N, C-alpha and C positions, 0 to 999 in steps of 0.2 A: 451445552454441547460437550461431547467427549471427543478429544483429539487423541489418536493412537498412532504410535510409530510401529510399523509392521516390518518384520525381518524378511529375509529372502525365503524363509520357509512358510511365509504366510501367517505366522503367529505374531500376536501383539507383543512387542518388546517393552513398551511403556505406554502409559496413557495419562492424560490430565483433563481436568474438568474446567471449563471456562465459567465466566460469571453467569449468574442467572439474571437476565435483564428482561424488562418488559418489552413486549412487541412494539416496534416503532416503524415509521415510514421507510427508514433507511436501515440497512443491515448494521448491527452493532457488534457482531462477532462473525469472523469469516477468515478464510485462507488467503494468504498472500503468495507464498511459494517457498521454494528451497534453493539455497545457495551457500556454498562454502561450509558445508557440514551443519548448517542451521536451518530450522523450519521457522518461517515467519507467519504470524497471523495477527489479526486485530481483535482486541478485546479491551475496550476502554483505553485505547492506545495501541501502538505497534509493539508486539512481543516477539522476542527471539528465544527459541529453545534449542538445545542440542539434539541433532538427529539421532545420535548414539543412544542417549538415555532419557531424553525429554527434560533434562535439567534446565532450569531457568537461566538465561544468559543476560538479557536486558529488556527493559521496557522504555518506550518513548511515548510520553503523553501529550506531545505537541500536536499530534494528529489523532482525531477521535474516531471518525467514521468514514473511511475511504469508500468510494464507489467503484474504483478500479485501481490496479497497480501493475507495475512491471519492474523486474529486477535487472539492472545493468550488469555488464561483464565484470565490473569491479565490486559487485555486491551492493551497490547503492540501490535503495528502493525508491522508486518514483510513484507518487500517488496522486490521484485526483479525488476530490471530495465534493459532497453535495451541500453540506451545511456549514462546516466550520472554516474550511479553506477551499480554494479552487485547486491548488497545487502544493505539493510538499516533496522534499527530497530528504531521505534519511540514510546515512552511511551504514556500512556493515557492522559498525560498533555501536549503533544506536544514537549517534549524534545527528542533530538536525543540521542539514546543509543549507536549506532554503525553504521558506514558507511564502507563498504568494496568496494573499487573501482573495484577490479577485483578478482574473485574467484580463478582463475588460469591463467597462461600465455596464454593459448589457449581458455579461456572461451569466449563465444560469444552469446549475447542475451539470457540470462536466461528468461524463459517465463512461468514457472509453479512453484508454491511454496505451501508447505503443512507442517503442524505440524505432526511429526511422531516419536513416542517413545522418547519424551523429547528433540527433536531436530528439526531443520528446514531442510526440503528436498527441494532442488532447482534443477529443471530439465531444460536442454537446448535442446529443441526439434529440433532446427536448426543445432545442432552440434553433430551429431551421438548419440543423446540421453544421453549426459553426465549428470551425477548426482553428486551433491555436497551436503554435510551435514554441517550445521552450529550448533555448540553447543550453547544451550540457555544461559549458564552461562559464558563461556569463549569467545564465538564467534569464536572459532577455526574452521577452514574450513578443511574438509577432502573430498577427491574424492572417488567415488566407481568405 
């Protein structure tokens, strides 16, 4: 894939090429979002590049293939994953804040994540619409 930063004039200001990976059941390269002057995407880990010029800022390889993500007001990236982890939090500097291998014994493929009332809401649409909440301070997990 090619990722390009486009200026206000609609012209590409920079571009970068992601890894060439074999097709898999889960996405292995994709967008996460923009926060604090950085563009985040995943490509064999979470990657941050400068919005201004596409320069590499950091890579976190603790999270491999997220299925969904949301960025908090402080720039923390919260992710749910299908194969390597159920939940991860990575701060704006690329440091891992928390990894949760499994939300519950019967959790399977969390695929939706949102910020909701000071906590993270994770939904598994493949598993009878199970919903889990992760506290933003303690990272304690509760099921609903």
